[in-house]
N, C-alpha and C positions, 0 to 999 in steps of 0.2 A: 439309113445313114446313120444313125447312133449307133449300131452295133459294133463298128471298130473302137470307138472313143470309149465305150463301155468295158470292150475287151481290155485294152490296153490298161485302163486303168485297175480293172477286177483282177489283172492277171500281168503282175509287173516282170520285167525281162530274168531272166535265169541264165545262168550258167551249172550245167550239169546237176540239175535239181534244186541248187542254191538260189538264192537272190544274186544279182550282180554284183552290185558294188563291192558286198562283204566278202566275197569269194575271191575276185579281182584284188583285195586289198591282202587279200590272205595268200595269193601266189605273188603278190608282189613284195610281200616281206618277205616270205619264206625261200623265194628262189635267191634273190643276193646274199641272204643268210648263209644259205647252203653254198654259194660259190665262194666265200668267204673264207668259211671253216673248212672247206675241200681245200682250198689254196693254203692257209695255215698249218692246217693238223693232218691234211691228206686222209682225211675220212671217205669213205666209201658213199655215194651219192644216195644209195639204196634206204638209207636210215632217215634221209631227209624226205623222201617220198612219201615214208609211211606216216610221219607228222603230217605232210600235206593232207595226205589221205585222211586222217583221223582229223584234222584241222575242218577239211572241206563237209564230212560227214557232221560233223557239230553244227557246222552254219547251216547245213542243210535241215538238220533238224530243227533248230531254233528260227529256221527261216520258213517250216512246214508251221508253226507255230503262230510268227508274225509274218505274213507273206509281204509287208510293205516295207520292208527292213533297210533297203537301200533309199527309199525317199526319207526315213527318219535319218539315216546317216546324213543325207544331203542336207535335210534341215538342220541338223546339228550343226555343220559345219558353218553357216552362216553367222550361227550366235555365239560362235566359240569364246569371242571375245567379250571383255565386259563392257556394261554401260557406261557411258561417257554422263557425268552431272552438267546438267545446264547452265546450273548457279552453284558459285562456287561455297560450299559449305561439308560440314564433316557427316561421314555416312554415305548410304548407298540410296539418297533420294534422285529424282530425277527434275522434280519441280519442288517449291518452297513449301 
């Protein structure tokens, strides 16, 4: 019974050998940029496919070193805002 849970934790989801969330973010940024540049400058989309592939290779190499990159990105999103002070004072204090 414990094997599927351990496997899910030990091997996070991947998209073509790269961690899922960074690979999806790469595609989510590159494709709209490709269509905008194609519409404005009439550029061949093959040039952008090369940048998508190189970006994906970089993410796959970095993901091999740090397999939980998706979990790190998810946890970073929760704390992206600064902390709120409980009491009004100068500086970054949470309590007096």
